[in-house]
N, C-alpha and C positions, 0 to 999 in steps of 0.2 A: 504493500500500500504506500501511497505517496506521503511525504513528510510535509508538515505544516511549516510555513516560513517562520523564522525566528523573530520577525517583527511583532507577531501577535502576543507572545509572552512579554515582550518589551512594553507593549501598550498596556497590558494588565498591571505591570509593576509601576508604570508612570501614573496610572489612574489611582492605584492604591496609595502611592507616595503623596500625590496631591491631596487626596481625601484625608489621609492621616494628618498632614500638616494643617489642613483647614479645620479639622476636628479639634486639634490641640489649640489652635488660634481662637476658635469661637468659644471654647470653654474657659480659656484664660483671659481673653480680652474681647468679649462679644461686640462691644461698641466699635472698637477699632476694626474688627473683621467686617462687619456689615457696612461701615463707612467706606472701607476700601473696595469691596466688590460692587457697591452701589454708587460709587463716585461718578458724577456726571461728566463724561468726557466731552459731550456735545449735546445741546438741546436743538431738536429739529421740529419745525412746523412746515410740512409739505402741503402742496395743494390737495384739497379733499378728494380729488379723483385718483390720487396716488396713495395717500394715507389719511383716513378720515379723522384721526386723532393725533395731536402732537406726541412725540416720544423723545426719550433721552437715550443716548448711546452710553452704556456703562460697560465695565468689564464683564458683568454678569450676562447681559444679553449679547455682547459682542462674541463671547466664547460660545454660548449656547446656540445662538441663531446663525452665526456666520461660520466660525471655525469648525463647529461640530458637523456642519453640512459636508465638510471634507471627509469626515469619518463615515457618514452615511453613504457618501459616494463610494468609499473604499469597500464597505460591506455590500452595498447594492450591486456593485460590479460582480461580486462573487455569486449573488443570487441570480443575476441575469445570465451569467454563464451556465449556471446549473440548470436553468430553465431551457436554454436555447442551443447550447453548443453540443457537438458530438461528445459522447461519453459523459454528458452532464447528468448528475444524479437526480434531476427532476424531469427527465424526459419521459413523456407518455404515462403509462400506468404506474411507473415508479414514483410519480408525484403524489399519488393518492394517500398513501400512509403518512408521509410527512405533512401533507395538507391537513389530514384529519387530526393529527397530534397537535399541530399548530393552532387550528381553530378551536379544538377542545380545550387547550390550555388558556386561550384568550377568554372563552366563554366561562370556564370554571372559575378563573380569577375574578372576573367581573361579577358573576352571580354570588360568589362567596363574600365579596366586599359588600354588596348590597344587603345580603342576608345578615351578616354579622353587624354591619353598621346600623341597620334598622333596629337591632336588638340592644346594642350597648352604647352607641354614639351619644355623647352628652354635649358636644360643642354647640353653643347657641347659634352659630352661623351656619350650621349644617342642616340641609334639608334631606328629603328622601333620596337615597342613591348618590348624594354628593361625593364626587371624587372617584367614581367607579373606574375611570380611565387610568388611574394611577398604577394599579398592579398589572396592567396588561403586558407591559414590556418585560424583557429579561435583561441579560448582560452578556454580550458576545465575548468580550475579552476575559472577564472573570470566570464565566462558565468554562471557557476554553482552558484557562489555567488549572482549574480543578479537574476538568475532564482529562487533560493530558496526564495528570498524576494518577487518576483512577484507571484509565484504560491503556495508557501508553501512547507514544507519539504516533504510531502507525495504525492503530486499531480502527476498524471501520465504524465502531460506535462513536468515536470522537468526531468523525466526519458527519455523522447523523446529528450529533449534538450541535455542531457548528451550523448546519443547515437549519435546524429548528430555531436556534437563537437568532440567526439573521432574519429569517422570515417573520418571527414573532416581533422583533424590534421594529422592523419597517411597517408592518401592519398596525402595530400598537400606536406608533406615531401618527399614522394616517387616520386611524379611528379617533384618537385623542384630538387631532386637529379639526375633524369634521363634527365632533360632538361637544366641543368646549362651550361653556355657557355663553360667552360673548361672541361666538362665531358668526361671521357674516361673510358668506362666500360671494366674491365678485368675479363671476365666471369670465368676463371679458379679459381679465388679466391672464387667465390660463392660456389664451391664444399666444402669449409671448413665449412661454417654454415650448409650446407645440410648434410654433414657427421656427424657433431656434433649433429644435431637434430635426425638423423636416429639412430645413435648408442645409444644415450641417451634414446630414446623411446624404442628401442629393449631391452636394458639391465635394465633400471630403470623405464621407464614411463608407461609400460603396466600394466593393472590390474593383480595382481598375481593370479595364479590358486588357487581355494579354497583349494586344497590339498598341496599347496606349504609349504615349511618349514618356521619356524619362522625367520630363518636367511634371507631367500629370502624376506619375508614381511618387515623386518627391513631395508633391503637394498633399498627397494622401497620408504621408508620414509625419507631417508637421503637427505640432501640438497646440500652437497658438490659436488656430480657429476653434478648437474644442474648448480652450480656456475662455475665449470670448463668448461662445455659446453657453457655457456654464454660468457665466456672470449674468447674461441676459435671462436665462432660465430662472436663476435664483431671484432676480428682481421680480419676475412675473409671479412666481409662487408666493413670495413674501407679500406682494401687493394684493394678491387674490384673497388673502385671509388665512391660507393654509400655513402650517408651521414652516418658517423659513428654512429650518434644518433639512427639509425635504427638497430644497430648491435645486439641487444638482442631479437628482435622480432622473428627471425626464430626458436628459441628454445621453444617458448611458447607452441606450439602444442605437443611437446615431453614430457612435464612435467606432471607427474601424477596429476590428478585433481578430484574434486568432480563430481558426476554424474548429478547434477542439478544446475541451476543458481538461486540465490535469488534476482538478479537484479543488476544493475550497481552500484558499490561502496556500496553495501548493508552492513549496520552495522551488520546484522545477520551473514555474512560470517566470522566475527571475531571469531566465535566459531568453525569454521571448521579447521581441522588439516591435510588436504591433502597438499602435497608439494607446489602446485601452490599458494594456499591461504596463507600458512605459509611464503613463500617468499614475497608475497605482504604485509603481516602484518609486516614483518621485515623491509621493506622499508619505512613504514609510517612516522616514525620520521626522518630518514636520509633525506628523500625527502623534508621535511620542510626546512632543511638547504640548499639542492641543489637548490630549487626554490628561496630562498633568494639570494644565490650567483648568480643565473642566472639573477635575477632582478638587482643585483649590477653590473654585468659585461656587460650585454646586454641591460639593461633598462634605461640607462642614456639618457635623452632627452634634446637636445640643443634647448632651447626655442626661439633662434634667427635664427633657421635653416629654417624658412618658405620659400617655393619655389613652383613652379608648381607641383613638384613631391608630395608635401604634399596634394594638391588638388586631384591629380590622385589617391593616396591611399585612400583618403576619399570617392571619387566617387565609387571606386571599392567595398569598404566595405559597404557603406551606401546605394548605389543604385544598383550596380551590383549583389551583393550576394542575396538580397531579391527578385529582379526581376527574377534572374535565378531560385530561389527556387519556385517562383510562376508559372513561365512559364513552367519549366520542371517538377518540383516536383508535384505541384497541377494539372498541365495539364495531367501528366501521371496518376495520381490518378483518374481524371475524365474520361479519355479515357478507363481505364481498370476497372472502377467501384470499385476502392479500397476504403476501409473504414478507417477513422481515428481510431487510437487506442482508446480503451474503456476509457471514461472519458475525452478525449481530443476533444475540439471544434475547429472549424475553427478560431475563435478568438484567441484561445491559440496558434495555429500554427503561426498566424501572429505576436503574441508577441515573439515567439521563433525566428522568422526571424529578428525582431528588436534587440533582445539580441545578436544574432549571427552577427550583424553588427559591433560588437566589434572584434577587431583582434589584438593580441599582441604577445603572447609567440612564436607560430610557425612562424608567419610572420617575427618576429625579427630574428629568426634562419635563415630564407631564405635570409635576407638582404645581408649577406657577399658574397654569391655566385651569387645572381641574379642581383645585382646592382654594378656599379663601386664604388670604395671606395670614401670617402670624403663627399662633400656637398650633393650629390644626396642621399646617404644612410641616412645622418642625416635628410634631408628633409622628406624622407619616414618614418623614425622612428617617427618624430614629427606627421605626419599624422596618424600613427598607435596609438600613444598616444591620439590624439584628438578623434579618433574613439571610445574610451572608454566612451565618453559622451553619446553614445547610451544607456548605462546602466542606468544612472540617468533618461533619457527620458522614458525608459521602466518602471521604478519605478513610475514616475509621472503619466503615463497613466494608471497604474494599481491601483492607489489609488481610493477608492470608492468616488463617487461624493456625496456631501451633499444633 
């Protein structure tokens, strides 16, 4: 089996380092921490047809909305290849089991949040089902770090885990954006990413004709047109009302790419020179810094913030997600006679469910729009941090018995 690139564990370590520093900072000097991440770099009032409300550019939203879109591009590229390229793990009937597990995990987490929240939530600002979008996402890099220790670097179960976490995170952000309380979709702006993708594909992204000139071939290998298309797409998505972090995803299908997949985050793809892989390789080191900054600006956990919302978050991730994956994912597999991927056992799938009970990066991104600010958000963030204990539990259960 293929080896996963060394950049992914580096991402996980950067994220953990940033979050650990932020947690120390917020508990020792909370005023200084919040003043720093919410410092107004620039106040903007744009025409109403671009942005209906004034907004301030801060380190908090600069990292979450702009820099993290690069990370979503990085993982979205892997999902696109899995869906479309030769030997992609989501081609045809192979997609049904991962799709069932992904949708089951999303549904289970949301329903458990609603159920437990309706029973124990005491926050005055909370209404029925407030914040159900928070536990939908998972955490690609942290789940990978634990999964590699549990399964080994080349185990097919590790690749299934990566597939599920990538799909879960992208769908969770899309659902959170479409259902946020203040959401107002301005469809006309979505023509911008659509046009950027179509023009880029027509001019640069298609495979050149074998008889094409050398000039035409070189034009197809340039990266600048794709960078410009990405910027245009990001502006269109942000102005439409969808989460700006999704802004680069529409251009992925338009970028010229290799004709086969070596696997999710495969180290072998580092030798490929098609534009899509070159862009991903160019992002590998900058994303280490982006994830550190994300942990620093969004990962600070107030250890005194425990409240019923903390328990609601834990119930959704520790109980709701695994139950949903069992009932819908494995139930669908049984009903349709689907087989597990080669080399993956039912026990491996159960371990994947345990690892995916961790939720941090994408759930933290959802906090700002899904929950009222203040104590309720901080209580949920604490719950998300505690959910990471599912990782050590998975490691303990994976240890061979004497």
